[in-house]
C-alpha distance (Angstrom), angle and dihedral (degrees) to the residues before:
residue distance angle dihedral
M1 . . .
P2 3.91 . .
P3 3.76 117.8 .
P4 3.81 115.2 -98.1
R5 3.78 116.3 -87.3
T6 3.80 109.5 -108.5
R7 3.79 131.2 -167.9
T8 3.84 90.1 -102.6
T9 3.71 96.3 50.0
A10 3.91 90.3 45.0
L11 3.76 89.9 53.9
R12 3.80 92.6 48.0
Q13 3.71 90.0 51.2
Q14 3.74 92.8 49.8
L15 3.89 92.0 48.5
A16 3.85 88.5 50.4
E17 3.74 91.6 52.8
L18 3.75 91.2 48.7
R19 3.83 90.1 49.9
G20 3.70 93.5 49.7
P21 3.79 135.6 -109.4
D22 3.74 115.9 -59.8
T23 3.86 92.3 4.1
A24 3.76 112.9 134.2
P25 3.85 112.6 -139.0
K26 3.80 119.1 -107.0
A27 3.77 108.0 -126.9
L28 3.83 119.1 -126.8
D29 3.80 116.0 -117.6
A30 3.72 130.4 -164.3
R31 3.83 93.0 -96.6
A32 3.87 89.9 58.0
L33 3.79 91.4 47.1
A34 3.72 91.5 50.4
A35 3.71 90.0 52.2
L36 3.74 93.1 43.7
A37 3.78 90.5 51.5
A38 3.75 91.1 52.7
N39 3.88 91.1 60.0
P40 3.86 105.5 34.0
G41 3.76 92.4 160.4
C42 3.87 94.7 65.4
D43 3.73 106.6 96.8
R44 3.80 92.2 178.3
R45 3.80 90.5 65.5
A46 3.80 95.7 41.1
L47 3.84 90.4 52.6
L48 3.84 97.8 44.4
D49 3.78 91.6 44.2
G50 3.75 92.1 47.3
V51 3.76 93.0 46.1
G52 3.79 90.0 49.8
V53 3.91 99.3 -120.6
D54 3.65 116.4 165.8
K55 3.80 99.0 -120.9
A56 3.67 94.7 -168.4
K57 3.82 92.9 60.8
L58 3.76 91.0 40.4
A59 3.78 91.0 54.9
G60 3.77 91.5 52.2
A61 3.80 92.0 49.7
L62 3.85 87.6 51.1
G63 3.86 89.0 53.9
A64 3.80 93.6 -115.7
P65 3.88 104.4 98.8
A66 3.76 119.0 179.3
A67 3.82 123.4 -146.8
F68 3.86 103.9 -124.3
G69 3.72 134.7 149.1
M70 3.82 139.1 50.5
S71 3.68 131.2 -73.7
Q72 3.71 120.9 -101.6
F73 3.93 89.5 -111.5
A74 3.71 89.4 53.6
F75 3.80 92.0 52.4
M76 3.79 92.7 47.9
R77 3.78 92.6 49.6
G78 3.74 92.4 47.3
N79 3.82 93.5 50.3
A80 3.70 90.8 47.9
F81 3.76 93.4 51.1
E82 3.82 92.3 47.6
A83 3.79 91.9 50.0
R84 3.78 90.2 52.0
V85 3.84 90.5 50.3
K86 3.78 91.4 51.7
A87 3.77 97.8 41.7
D88 3.83 120.2 124.6
G89 3.75 95.1 28.8
G90 3.87 92.3 -51.7
A91 3.88 92.6 -61.6
E92 3.72 95.4 148.7
L93 3.82 91.9 42.0
L94 3.79 93.3 53.2
R95 3.79 90.1 45.9
L96 3.79 88.0 56.0
V97 3.78 94.1 48.8
R98 3.84 91.5 49.9
E99 3.84 92.2 47.5
K100 3.72 96.1 48.5
L101 3.78 105.6 30.6
D102 3.89 110.1 16.8
P103 3.74 110.6 24.6
G104 3.86 90.7 158.0
A105 3.80 94.5 61.8
E106 3.82 124.5 95.2
P107 3.76 116.4 -87.8
P108 3.81 110.8 -86.1
G109 3.78 102.1 -133.2
S110 3.80 106.0 170.4
G111 3.79 107.8 -8.1
A112 3.84 126.2 -158.3
V113 3.75 118.0 -96.1
P114 3.79 110.2 -166.1
D115 3.84 121.9 -152.8
L116 3.73 110.0 -108.2
S117 3.73 100.7 -179.5
A118 3.81 118.1 131.7
V119 3.72 141.1 141.9
G120 3.90 115.5 -79.3
P121 3.76 129.4 -13.4
E122 3.83 91.4 -77.1
G123 3.80 90.2 55.1
R124 3.78 93.0 46.2
T125 3.81 90.3 49.3
E126 3.73 91.9 53.2
R127 3.80 91.4 45.9
T128 3.78 90.1 51.9
A129 3.75 93.3 49.8
R130 3.81 91.4 51.9
A131 3.85 91.6 48.1
L132 3.84 90.4 50.9
R133 3.73 91.9 49.9
E134 3.84 92.4 49.4
A135 3.78 94.6 44.4
T136 3.81 92.7 48.7
G137 3.78 92.4 61.9
A138 3.86 95.0 38.0
G139 3.85 96.7 77.9
V140 3.88 95.2 -141.0
W141 3.71 136.8 102.8
T142 3.76 110.1 -85.6
L143 3.82 129.5 -175.9
L144 3.78 119.0 -156.2
D145 3.86 105.3 -160.2
H146 3.84 111.0 -149.7
P147 3.79 97.1 -21.0
M148 3.82 119.4 -169.9
L149 3.85 117.5 -120.6
A150 3.78 130.5 -175.3
L151 3.81 127.8 -145.5
D152 3.71 128.7 178.2
V153 3.86 110.8 -121.9
A154 3.80 117.3 -178.1
G155 3.84 91.8 -27.3
S156 3.71 94.8 -48.5
P157 3.79 125.8 97.0
A158 3.88 118.2 -116.6
F159 3.75 118.0 -158.4
L160 3.82 114.0 -143.5
E161 3.84 130.1 -167.7
P162 3.75 114.5 -162.2
D163 3.76 120.4 -167.1
A164 3.83 91.1 -110.0
V165 3.73 143.5 -31.4
V166 3.86 120.9 -145.6
V167 3.85 122.6 -153.0
H168 3.83 112.0 -152.4
P169 3.80 122.4 -140.0
G170 3.75 85.9 -110.4
G171 3.71 90.9 58.6
G172 3.94 101.5 -104.7
W173 3.73 123.0 135.5
T174 3.77 124.0 -134.9
V175 3.83 128.8 -172.2
V176 3.76 118.0 -135.2
E177 3.80 121.0 -156.2
I178 3.80 117.0 -167.7
K179 3.85 116.5 -162.0
S180 3.81 131.8 179.3
F181 3.90 95.4 -142.2
P182 3.87 110.3 106.2
M183 3.76 127.7 -106.5
L184 3.85 102.3 -140.3
D185 3.87 114.8 -161.5
G186 3.83 91.8 -19.1
S187 3.78 97.0 -49.1
A188 3.82 134.2 85.7
D189 3.88 135.1 -163.6
P190 3.85 105.1 -62.8
A191 3.79 93.5 -142.3
K192 3.74 92.8 53.4
V193 3.88 89.9 44.3
G194 3.80 90.6 52.4
A195 3.74 92.2 49.0
A196 3.89 89.9 51.3
A197 3.87 88.4 47.5
R198 3.86 92.0 54.8
Q199 3.80 89.9 46.8
S200 3.74 92.7 50.5
A201 3.79 90.9 46.0
V202 3.84 87.6 64.9
Y203 3.85 90.5 52.0
V204 3.84 88.0 50.4
L205 3.75 91.5 52.8
A206 3.81 92.5 52.3
L207 3.82 92.7 47.1
E208 3.85 88.8 50.1
E209 3.84 89.5 53.6
L210 3.75 88.9 52.9
A211 3.75 96.4 44.8
A212 3.82 91.6 52.6
R213 3.89 88.5 63.5
L214 3.73 90.5 58.5
D215 3.88 127.2 83.5
P216 3.01 112.1 -115.9
A217 3.82 93.7 21.3
P218 3.91 110.9 -131.6
D219 3.76 122.3 -128.5
V220 3.74 114.8 -94.9
H221 3.69 105.6 -156.4
H222 3.84 117.6 -128.2
R223 3.76 90.9 -150.3
V224 3.78 115.2 77.5
L225 3.85 127.6 -163.5
L226 3.76 115.4 -118.3
V227 3.83 114.3 -160.4
C228 3.78 121.2 -163.7
P229 3.79 137.7 158.7
K230 3.80 112.5 -82.5
D231 3.74 110.9 -114.3
F232 3.90 106.4 -51.1
S233 3.79 97.9 -26.4
N234 3.72 133.2 90.2
L235 3.80 94.0 -115.4
P236 3.79 116.8 117.9
A237 3.92 121.6 -111.6
A238 3.67 120.9 -178.3
S239 3.83 138.4 -158.4
A240 3.83 131.0 -176.1
V241 3.90 111.1 -124.7
D242 3.85 120.8 -163.3
V243 3.88 107.8 -136.0
R244 3.82 98.9 179.1
K245 3.76 92.3 112.6
Q246 3.79 93.9 45.1
R247 3.82 91.0 46.1
A248 3.82 92.2 52.3
V249 3.74 93.2 48.3
T250 3.78 93.7 46.2
R251 3.84 93.4 48.0
R252 3.82 91.4 50.2
Q253 3.74 95.1 48.5
L254 3.70 96.3 44.7
A255 3.86 88.9 51.3
R256 3.86 86.0 57.1
L257 3.75 94.4 56.6
T258 3.80 115.8 111.8
R259 3.84 113.6 -117.6
V260 3.85 113.7 -98.2
E261 3.80 93.6 -125.7
D262 3.83 92.2 54.8
I263 3.81 91.7 54.0
A264 3.76 92.2 44.9
A265 3.79 92.2 50.2
A266 3.66 92.2 61.3
L267 3.89 93.9 53.9
P268 3.78 122.6 106.3
E269 3.87 116.8 -99.7
G270 3.80 112.3 -87.8
T271 3.88 97.4 22.4
C272 3.77 113.0 159.2
F273 3.75 133.9 172.7
S274 3.84 100.0 -163.8
P275 3.79 108.5 144.0
G276 3.78 89.8 -137.3
L277 3.86 93.2 69.9
P278 3.86 121.2 98.6
A279 3.78 114.5 -82.7
E280 3.81 91.4 -114.0
E281 3.77 93.4 58.2
L282 3.86 92.1 44.5
I283 3.75 93.0 52.3
T284 3.82 90.9 49.9
A285 3.81 91.7 49.0
V286 3.87 94.1 46.8
E287 3.79 92.0 45.2
S288 3.87 89.7 54.2
V289 3.79 89.6 69.0
P290 3.86 114.7 67.9
A291 3.83 117.2 -120.7
S292 3.66 132.6 -161.3
Y293 3.84 107.1 -148.6
A294 3.79 123.7 -166.9
P295 3.81 130.0 164.4
E296 3.71 89.3 -107.0
C297 3.87 88.5 68.7
L298 3.82 88.7 73.8
S299 3.73 93.2 76.4
A300 3.76 95.8 40.4
C301 3.82 115.5 31.3
E302 3.88 129.0 60.1
L303 3.74 90.3 -146.9
A304 3.80 94.9 54.0
F305 3.78 96.2 108.4
H306 3.69 94.2 49.9
C307 3.86 92.3 49.3
R308 3.75 91.0 45.5
A309 3.72 92.3 54.3
R310 3.86 91.2 50.2
S311 3.78 91.3 45.7
R312 3.75 92.0 51.7
A313 3.85 91.8 46.7
E314 3.84 88.8 54.4
G315 3.72 92.4 46.7
A316 3.80 93.7 -124.4
V317 3.72 114.9 171.5
T318 3.76 90.2 -143.7
S319 3.75 89.0 81.6
L320 3.85 85.6 73.0
G321 3.83 91.7 56.4
R322 3.75 140.7 -84.9
S323 3.80 95.2 -89.0
L324 3.79 91.4 56.7
R325 3.79 89.9 45.1
A326 3.71 90.1 56.7
E327 3.82 92.0 49.0
L328 3.82 92.0 54.8
G329 3.86 91.4 55.3
G330 3.85 110.3 -169.3
L331 3.89 93.3 1.7
T332 3.90 98.5 100.8
T333 3.77 100.7 164.7
V334 3.84 135.6 49.3
P335 3.94 91.4 -120.6
D336 3.85 89.2 54.6
V337 3.79 90.3 50.4
L338 3.81 92.5 48.8
A339 3.80 92.3 46.6
A340 3.69 88.5 52.6
A341 3.77 93.5 48.8
H342 3.78 91.7 49.6
G343 3.79 92.5 51.2
R344 3.86 93.9 -114.0
A345 3.84 93.1 116.2
G346 3.82 142.1 7.4
D347 3.76 137.5 65.7
P348 3.81 109.5 -76.5
E349 3.75 87.8 -146.2
D350 3.83 91.1 61.3
P351 3.97 108.2 101.9
T352 3.86 91.3 -139.9
V353 3.86 92.0 50.9
A354 3.91 89.9 47.3
A355 3.76 91.0 49.2
L356 3.86 92.6 50.7
R357 3.79 91.0 47.5
R358 3.71 92.2 51.1
A359 3.88 86.9 52.9
A360 3.83 86.1 52.7
R361 3.69 91.0 54.2
L362 3.83 92.8 48.2
R363 3.83 87.8 53.5
S364 3.75 94.1 51.9
E365 3.80 89.3 52.2
A366 3.78 92.1 47.3
L367 3.77 96.9 44.9
P368 3.90 106.5 22.9
G369 3.79 92.8 164.9
T370 3.75 95.5 55.4
A371 3.82 121.4 94.9
A372 3.79 115.9 -118.2
D373 3.78 95.6 -122.3
T374 3.83 100.1 46.3
P375 3.82 106.1 149.5
A376 3.74 117.8 -118.3
R377 3.83 135.5 -173.2
A378 3.80 117.5 -88.9
G379 3.81 93.1 -112.4
E380 3.81 91.2 52.8
V381 3.85 92.5 50.3
R382 3.74 92.4 47.9
G383 3.75 93.3 50.0
A384 3.77 91.9 43.9
V385 3.82 94.0 51.5
A386 3.75 88.7 55.2
V387 3.92 92.0 49.7
A388 3.76 87.6 51.1
V389 3.78 93.5 58.4
E390 3.90 88.1 43.7
A391 3.65 94.9 51.6
C392 3.87 97.2 44.6
A393 3.82 100.3 33.7
G394 3.81 98.8 27.8
T395 3.83 93.5 -141.6
P396 3.78 123.9 159.7
E397 3.79 86.9 -140.7
G398 3.77 91.1 62.6
R399 3.82 90.3 50.9
A400 3.81 91.2 52.4
A401 3.78 91.2 46.6
G402 3.77 91.0 46.6
R403 3.75 91.4 56.9
E404 3.86 91.5 50.6
G405 3.69 91.7 48.6
S406 3.73 97.2 44.4
A407 3.85 89.4 52.5
D408 3.88 87.7 73.1
G409 3.64 90.9 70.3
P410 3.86 143.0 -23.8
L411 3.83 117.9 -83.5
T412 3.83 93.6 -115.5
G413 3.79 118.0 -161.6
T414 3.84 91.4 33.2
P415 3.78 111.3 138.2
T416 3.76 112.3 -136.7
A417 3.86 121.6 -171.8
P418 3.80 112.3 -127.5
G419 3.75 119.0 -112.3
G420 3.87 94.3 31.8
R421 3.78 107.3 151.6
D422 3.83 99.0 -169.7
G423 3.73 100.2 25.4
R424 3.76 96.6 -114.6
E425 3.80 93.0 120.4
G426 3.76 88.3 70.2
Q427 3.80 93.4 45.7
D428 3.81 94.9 102.0
G429 3.80 90.8 59.1
R430 3.74 92.0 53.0
E431 3.72 91.9 48.8
A432 3.84 90.0 48.6
D433 3.84 89.8 54.9
A434 3.86 86.7 66.5
C435 3.69 93.5 80.3
R436 3.82 99.7 53.4
């Protein structure tokens, strides 16, 4: 007699059907979770990540592949550096942890390195939890090499694998993140350090969930150890990074994510995201899940190019950025913005509408011989809308969005006075383009 069908098994069966027959799920990692937390309003990403769809293959099948990943050389260099850091039972790594985070503790010498091998992610998670419990009460330096942690994300468990977790003699836990980018003269690229901090914050959250189940609960340190090559050598250098801010932001954003089963329940019958399906069926399946595209997705999501094309086709102002979308208030599409600028719609008392109409007047003054409804390319319209907000509201967000929008295509027909050093002589022309 088969076992009774529980809610958990029913959900797993539903997710397997959405993923496609004989398609293994792609595990979530900390980078994906950090990107997911950065855009909690995107049901499309939440569902595809929860189902375990390989978004890179899906993007290729949709005809909008994204160039993601590292070169083979970078992988080899990173693996060689990590092996060097963890050599000799992690003696050098434990020394760096003590030096940067726990100088009052006894010298590590040769720490304990428990065996974490097990069958499947669930087995490795249980083995890691047991090793952490044992190491917490042992009172010695312990290095957990590539442990497996679990974190609940939108009602579905995500299995995470940090580079290392160190248990201090006092029982505290520290996340160690090993990266291959260099630390030059004691400092590294701020953007890369920030990405590593967001990734480490996800590991800290998973450790805190595990620690909360122990009695007494051990201390999960909010400072993580970032280990990088020193200058241009292969020698390790380390720095302590405080991830309290990133942890708080990630926790809040993950809590806002819609549960996977709620999103899946609203899908049409027979929806499937298998990359082997015809492109037309895949497009229909993907478009059945609402997305929340923003330019920031280009650096974090494999489906960003597909979502950007759809957003542009719909004329959504979110394709210019969240800050500009907030500036435009209730005007959610480019046609709505242009209608408000031309006086065909909108409340004249609305500050946004007033700003757009002022941009229309500037255009008519700069280009008196051009018809008000001259058609323009989508990229020109997007950039011009951003310039209108900048010109009339004077916000730095408008300037940033204007640069992103104008990158889609040059603002042709814009008169620019010769000899201008900072480009402001041609500003009236760019403002005028807002009303196309």
